[in-house]
Structures are given as structure tokens and as C-alpha cells.
N, C-alpha and C positions, 0 to 999 in steps of 0.2 A: 855277811854278804862279801863275795870276793871283789877286790878292788876293780878289777877288770869288767866285771858285770855292773858296779855302780857307774863307772865311767860311761859305758855304753848307755845305760838308762838315763843318765843325767844329759848326755849330748844328743839324745832322741827328742827331748822335751821342747815345748813350745810355751810362749808366754805372751807378752804383748808385741805387737808389730816393732821389729828393729831389735829385739832382745835376743841375745845369743849367749849360750851356756858352752864353756869348755871347761872339762874336768881332767886332772892330771893326778897321778899317784903322788901321795904325799907320804907314803909309808915309810920312807926313808927317815923322815922326821919323826913322825907319830904313827904307831902301830894302828893299821886298820883305817887310815885317814886317806881322804882325797881333798884336793884343793879345787875350789869352783871359781871360775872368772865369768863374771857376768859383765858383757858389753851391752851399754843400753843407750837408746838416744835420750835426750834431756834438754832443756834450755838453760843457757848461760844464766845463773842465778844472781849474777854481780848486783850490788845496790844500784849501780848507775844504768844498769838494763830494767829495773822493776819499773821505772816511770813510763818506758816505751812499751810496756807489756812482754818483755823478755822476747825480743825478735830473734835473738841469735840461737840457732840450733847447735848443738854440741853432740859428740858421742863420749861417753865417759865409762867407766868401768869400777867394779867392786871385785875384791878376792876375799875368799874365807874358806876355812877348813871345814868339812863335814866328818864326822865319824860314821864310817858305814860297816866296820866290822862286826857290830853287834845287831845290823839290820837284818832281819830274816827275810824281808820281802821288800818290793818296792815302795809300798805305802809308806813305811817308816822313813825311807830315804827321801821320798817326795815331800813328807811333813817337814823334815828338817830343812829341806832346800825351800820349800815356802815360807819358814821362819826366816830365812836369810832374806828371802825377797820382801818380806814384810819390813825387815831391817832398812834395807836400800830404799823402799818407799818411805818409810818414816824419816830416813835421812834427807830426802829430797823434800820432803813436806817441811822440815826444820828449815831448809834454806828459803823456802817460799813464802811462809806465813809472815806477813810484815805489817806494821802500821801504817796506815795511810799518808800521814802527813809527813814522816820523816823516812819511810821506806825501811825502818829499822826492824830487823829479824831478830826477835827475843830470845830464839832456841837456835840461831844459825850454827851448824856443826863445824864450820871451819872458823869460828871467831871464839875467842876466850869468854867473853860475856855470854855467848850463846850456849856454849859447853857447860859453863858453870851455872847458868839458869836451867838448864835441861837437867843436869845432875841433881840440882837442889829439889826439882820438883820431882825427881824420881822417888825420892825419899818422903815425900810428902804423906803424912798418914791419912790424909783425907782421900787421896788419889785412887786407893782399892775401892772404897766405898763409893765414890762418885762413878768410876768405871762400871762397878756392878749396877749401880742406879741407872746409868745412861744405857746399859745394854737392855734393861727391863723397860726403859721409858721409850725406845725406838720403834716398839711393835704396837701396833694398833693406832698408830697415829692417822687422824682423820683430817 
């Protein structure tokens, strides 16, 4: 796929309210690659905000490269972009999952212990098995 085509396709997309996609040519650095910036609304996830229910709204962003040179059509591009959106959502989820008494976030992506805990669990040999089971077990729940 041509860089200009990919940029046009990305910038036409919508996701959640307040989310905006900006794509730029990144092929001066990596052949066939665009850089995408996602601006999105969120809540301030600081520990001191947790007890009050995260009242402070913010706008934040994420940037990432996507290889488009081998995309034959928009579907492959959209799948790659969606994988990056899932990474953003996972990042946010890691910030907000907290223990009730201390408001500690065990997987917080901006804290050393959270980064280490997340990385350690990523290599858990039981994780793939549990992920497969949880996918099966979610269907047909009465």
C-alpha cells in the first residue's frame, strides 16, 4: 500500500468519542512505515485520584509506527491499527486496576514494580492455557 493511501485511510477512521487519529509518513526512517498519533480522552489515573473516583479528565496520546508497505488493502492496515488500539486500552487498564485498601496498581505501566510485574506475568507458562480457557468459558454463560 502506498504511504499516502494509508495516511488517508487512517485519518478517515473513527473509534470512541474524542479519539482522533493523525498519520504521517515515517518512511524516511523505515521503508513502508507510517507513524500514527492517537489523541484520546482519559481520566487522571494518579493514585491520589483513585479514592475520589478519578474526577480529573485529561487528553493524552500515544504514538506508534505501522508497516503499511506490505498491506494489499485496507483490512490489513485496519487490523494493525486495531492491534495498537488494544495496546492503548491495555495500557489504560493497567493504570486503573487497583487493590481497594491501598489503591496500589500491581501492573501500572508508569511504575517500575508495575512494569516488572506485567513483564513477569507475560512469561507465565500458564497464561496461554488460561487465556484459551477463558475464551471458551465466556460463551454460553447463563
